[in-house]
N, C-alpha and C positions, 0 to 999 in steps of 0.2 A: 458684768454681764456683756458689755460691749466688746471687751477683750476676747471673751470666749467665742463670740460671733465672728470676730476677725480670724481667729485661729481655725475655726470650723470652715470658713470660706477658703482660707489658704490651704487647708488640708484637702478640701474637695478639688481645688484647682490643681494642686500637685498630683492628686490621684488621677484626675483626667489626663494630665500631661504624661504621667507614667504609663497609663493604658495606651495612649496614642503612640508613645515612643515604642512600646513593646509591639504594638500592631504593625507599625512601619518596619521595624527590624524583622518581623516574621515574614513580611512581604519580600524582603531582600533574599531570604533563603529560598522562597518559592521561585524567584527569578532564575536562580541557578538550576533548580529542578526543571523548570520550563525549558531552559536552554538545552539541557540534556535530553529532554523528551523530544524537542524539536529536531535535534541532531539525529536521534534514532529514527524519527519519522522521515527525515530526508534520506537516510540510508535505505529505509524500507521502500520509499518511493523510487529510488534508483533501481533497486532490485526488481520491483514490480514492472517498471518500464522495460528492463532487460528481458524479463520473462514474457512480456507482451510481444516484444520484437521477435523473440524466439518462436513463440506460438504462431505469429503471423508468417514467419518464414516456413515453419512446418506445414501450415495450412496451404501455402502456395505450392510447396513440393507435393503435397497430397493431391491437389487439384491437377497438377501436371501429370502425376502418375495415373489419375483417373482418366484423363484425356487420352493418354497412351493406351490404357486398357480398352477404352471405348473404340479406338481405332483398330486395335487388334481383334476385337470381338467379332466384327463382320467377317474377317478372314477365317477365323476359327469356325464360325458357323458354316461358311461355304465349304470348308474342307470336310467338316463332319457330314454335311448333306450330299457331298459329291458321290457319284456312283463308285463302287469299289472296282479297282482295276484287277484284272485277272493276271496273276503272275505268269511270266513266260517260262517255259522250260519244262 
């Protein structure tokens, strides 16, 4: 009976060691997947930063165009409200 108890304990120990080894080897495959995902995230971050810079540049251009339109608007209103000139001839 004592021998069976030793075999059972040894079998349990080997089983736990086997499960632990499989668990650790599975983590190694996830490390590769995480590295790939991190690489893709870095690429996306670079693209997002580029798009944000482009959007900021477009916003500045639009603000400059609006300022120019505001400057011209006063002139246009004066021309529209000025009295009509009678043509000569």
